[in-house]
SELOKE-944129 format. One record per residue (C-alpha): residue in one letter; x, y, z. Coordinates in pm, 1 decimal, always signed. Last residue first. Layout:
<pt "a"; <X; Y; Z>>
...
END
This chain:
<pt "e"; <+12975.2; -11899.3; +1033.0>>
<pt "i"; <+13029.2; -12222.4; +1225.1>>
<pt "i"; <+12986.8; -12523.9; +995.2>>
<pt "a"; <+12783.8; -12811.6; +1136.8>>
<pt "l"; <+12777.7; -13179.4; +1237.0>>
<pt "i"; <+13107.2; -13312.7; +1102.1>>
<pt "d"; <+13127.3; -13691.6; +1150.4>>
<pt "s"; <+12989.0; -13737.7; +794.0>>
<pt "e"; <+13306.4; -13574.0; +658.4>>
<pt "r"; <+13502.8; -13871.2; +782.9>>
<pt "m"; <+13776.2; -13808.0; +1036.0>>
<pt "l"; <+14149.4; -13739.4; +1075.5>>
<pt "l"; <+14219.4; -13521.8; +1380.1>>
<pt "l"; <+14541.8; -13323.6; +1418.2>>
<pt "e"; <+14787.3; -13261.6; +1701.4>>
<pt "d"; <+15102.6; -13074.7; +1588.2>>
<pt "g"; <+15410.1; -13202.8; +1773.1>>
<pt "d"; <+15589.0; -13315.0; +1455.6>>
<pt "i"; <+15272.2; -13487.1; +1331.0>>
<pt "k"; <+15052.3; -13615.3; +1612.9>>
<pt "s"; <+14751.0; -13800.0; +1483.0>>
<pt "e"; <+14413.3; -13839.9; +1652.0>>
<pt "e"; <+14166.7; -14064.7; +1474.3>>
<pt "g"; <+13817.8; -13939.5; +1420.2>>
<pt "a"; <+13504.3; -13875.4; +1616.2>>
<pt "y"; <+13477.2; -13883.0; +1994.5>>
<pt "s"; <+13292.7; -13554.3; +2037.8>>
<pt "v"; <+13103.2; -13553.4; +1705.7>>
<pt "f"; <+13200.6; -13243.0; +1506.8>>
<pt "v"; <+13151.1; -12866.3; +1508.4>>
<pt "v"; <+13325.5; -12678.5; +1226.9>>
<pt "k"; <+13532.9; -12371.3; +1143.5>>
<pt "d"; <+13596.6; -12371.8; +768.0>>
<pt "g"; <+13958.1; -12298.9; +663.5>>
<pt "e"; <+13980.4; -12575.1; +404.3>>
<pt "k"; <+13640.3; -12659.4; +262.1>>
<pt "v"; <+13324.6; -12823.7; +389.3>>
<pt "q"; <+13026.5; -12959.3; +192.8>>
<pt "f"; <+13260.4; -13187.6; +1.4>>
<pt "t"; <+13187.5; -13301.9; -352.8>>
<pt "s"; <+13111.1; -13663.7; -434.1>>
<pt "r"; <+13338.8; -13850.2; -673.4>>
<pt "n"; <+13208.4; -14010.3; -991.6>>
<pt "g"; <+13209.6; -14385.5; -1052.5>>
<pt "n"; <+12829.9; -14425.7; -1083.0>>
<pt "n"; <+12813.5; -14593.4; -740.8>>
<pt "l"; <+12983.5; -14291.6; -577.5>>
<pt "i"; <+13351.5; -14261.1; -491.6>>
<pt "k"; <+13385.5; -14050.0; -177.0>>
<pt "g"; <+13567.5; -13720.5; -211.6>>
<pt "d"; <+13923.3; -13621.2; -306.1>>
<pt "g"; <+14036.7; -13564.0; +52.7>>
<pt "v"; <+14013.8; -13244.4; +257.1>>
<pt "s"; <+14276.2; -13043.5; +448.7>>
<pt "v"; <+14298.0; -12812.6; +749.9>>
<pt "v"; <+13935.7; -12788.4; +855.2>>
<pt "t"; <+13925.3; -12581.0; +1173.7>>
<pt "g"; <+13804.3; -12706.0; +1508.9>>
<pt "r"; <+13520.0; -12768.5; +1746.5>>
<pt "a"; <+13431.2; -13067.2; +1965.0>>
<pt "p"; <+13637.1; -12924.0; +2250.5>>
<pt "k"; <+13841.8; -13164.5; +2460.2>>
<pt "n"; <+13714.7; -13140.4; +2813.8>>
<pt "k"; <+13959.0; -13006.8; +3070.6>>
<pt "a"; <+13963.9; -13163.4; +3417.3>>
<pt "t"; <+14289.1; -13359.2; +3376.0>>
<pt "d"; <+14474.3; -13055.1; +3242.7>>
<pt "p"; <+14398.0; -12856.1; +3559.9>>
<pt "l"; <+14127.1; -12590.3; +3529.2>>
<pt "y"; <+14168.2; -12230.8; +3644.1>>
<pt "l"; <+13863.6; -12083.0; +3818.3>>
<pt "g"; <+13736.7; -11751.0; +3678.1>>
<pt "g"; <+13360.5; -11806.7; +3704.2>>
<pt "k"; <+13338.4; -11865.0; +3329.2>>
<pt "t"; <+13580.4; -12151.9; +3380.8>>
<pt "k"; <+13951.7; -12142.2; +3310.0>>
<pt "e"; <+14205.8; -12272.7; +3059.7>>
<pt "d"; <+13949.8; -12354.5; +2790.9>>
<pt "a"; <+14062.7; -12631.1; +2555.9>>
<pt "a"; <+14244.4; -12534.6; +2236.3>>
<pt "e"; <+14052.8; -12573.6; +1912.8>>
<pt "r"; <+14103.5; -12901.0; +1722.3>>
<pt "r"; <+14295.3; -12896.3; +1392.3>>
<pt "i"; <+14090.8; -13099.2; +1143.9>>
<pt "v"; <+14196.7; -13328.9; +859.2>>
<pt "v"; <+13913.5; -13450.1; +635.0>>
<pt "r"; <+13811.1; -13792.2; +503.6>>
<pt "d"; <+13575.7; -13865.8; +215.1>>
<pt "g"; <+13837.3; -14038.6; -0.5>>
<pt "l"; <+14193.7; -14004.0; +126.5>>
<pt "p"; <+14338.4; -13745.4; +363.9>>
<pt "q"; <+14681.6; -13598.5; +283.1>>
<pt "l"; <+14905.7; -13553.8; +587.6>>
<pt "r"; <+15240.0; -13406.4; +485.4>>
<pt "n"; <+15558.0; -13376.7; +688.9>>
<pt "g"; <+15792.3; -13075.7; +674.1>>
<pt "k"; <+15680.1; -12877.5; +978.0>>
<pt "c"; <+15314.7; -12965.6; +922.6>>
<pt "s"; <+15220.9; -12967.3; +558.6>>
<pt "c"; <+14853.7; -13047.5; +515.9>>
<pt "g"; <+14771.1; -13192.3; +177.1>>
<pt "s"; <+14831.8; -13138.3; -194.7>>
<pt "e"; <+14523.0; -12917.8; -229.5>>
<pt "s"; <+14683.1; -12676.6; +14.2>>
<pt "c"; <+14775.4; -12652.5; +376.9>>
<pt "s"; <+15052.8; -12460.8; +540.5>>
<pt "d"; <+15256.0; -12487.0; +858.1>>
<pt "k"; <+15568.9; -12277.1; +819.4>>
<pt "k"; <+15911.9; -12427.5; +763.9>>
<pt "k"; <+16179.9; -12260.8; +971.9>>
<pt "s"; <+16496.8; -12134.1; +811.3>>
<pt "m"; <+16839.9; -12177.8; +970.3>>
END
């Protein structure tokens, strides 16, 4: 039995067979895992962990339609590590893979 690998391309994010293709100026982001322990070495229970506001861009839409009919270009691209607004986006669970769907304007910075 062959396993499908997670992959993302211009046609959308393929997560174990399902696709999530953002529309317009939306992007799909995979959030980084929360820290398991503090800097002092204490292990955190799940209820005490903060969800990180960092992640990796998995897929981008076609761009927002401007007043002149053209589409805007994205400042981020697939694979970029980004910082975003803490409570931004809609969480989606696709075959056990947790993804965030948000507008590009909710992204604050690219981590280089």
